[in-house]
C-alpha positions in Angstrom: 0.0 0.0 -0.1 2.9 2.4 0.8 4.1 2.2 -2.7 0.7 3.1 -4.0 1.3 6.9 -2.7 4.8 7.4 -4.2 3.5 9.2 -7.4 1.0 11.4 -5.6 1.7 15.0 -5.5 0.9 16.5 -2.0 0.9 20.1 -1.1 1.3 20.6 2.7 0.6 24.0 4.1 1.3 25.0 7.8 2.6 28.3 9.6 4.0 26.3 12.7 7.8 25.6 11.9 8.2 22.8 14.0 5.1 20.8 13.1 5.8 21.8 9.4 9.2 20.3 9.2 8.2 17.1 10.9 5.1 16.5 8.8 7.0 17.2 5.5 9.7 14.9 6.4 7.1 12.2 7.4 5.0 12.6 4.4 8.4 12.3 2.2 8.8 8.7 3.4 5.6 7.8 1.6 5.4 10.4 -1.5 8.1 11.5 -3.8 6.5 14.8 -4.5 5.9 16.8 -1.4 5.4 20.6 -1.8 5.4 22.9 1.2 4.2 26.5 1.9 4.3 28.5 5.2 0.7 30.2 4.5 -2.4 30.2 2.5 -1.3 32.8 0.0 2.0 31.0 -0.7 0.1 27.7 -0.6 -2.5 28.9 -3.3 0.2 30.3 -5.4 2.0 26.8 -5.3 -1.4 25.0 -5.9 -1.8 27.0 -9.0 1.6 25.8 -10.4 1.7 22.1 -9.5 -2.0 21.2 -9.1 -1.5 18.4 -6.4 -3.4 15.2 -6.4 -6.5 15.9 -4.0 -8.4 12.6 -4.3 -10.5 10.5 -1.9 -12.9 7.7 -2.6 -16.4 8.7 -3.7 -15.8 12.5 -3.1 -12.8 14.6 -3.4 -11.7 16.8 -0.5 -12.6 20.0 -2.1 -16.3 18.8 -2.5 -16.3 17.7 0.9 -15.1 21.2 2.2 -17.8 22.8 0.0 -20.5 20.7 1.5 -19.4 21.4 5.1 -19.0 25.0 4.6 -22.4 25.2 3.2 -23.8 24.3 6.6 -20.9 25.2 9.0 -18.4 28.1 8.7 -16.6 27.6 12.0 -15.2 24.0 11.9 -11.4 23.9 11.4 -10.3 21.6 8.6 -7.2 19.7 7.9 -7.2 17.6 4.6 
């Protein structure tokens, strides 16, 4: 199963340096293409360049966020 993630492109955005560094290192064990940003502005600019893989079975993460935001503007999300 671990090899099935090797070709995925992941964009990780986090403004907490210690957590950011550890998560990027961890993701690097599973994925060959880990892109990182420090904030949403930098992350969105990088997203426009690389178009990371955002997939989940039955519904992608962005569609799920749209559905949640339609009924809830407060919940924090990590995907």
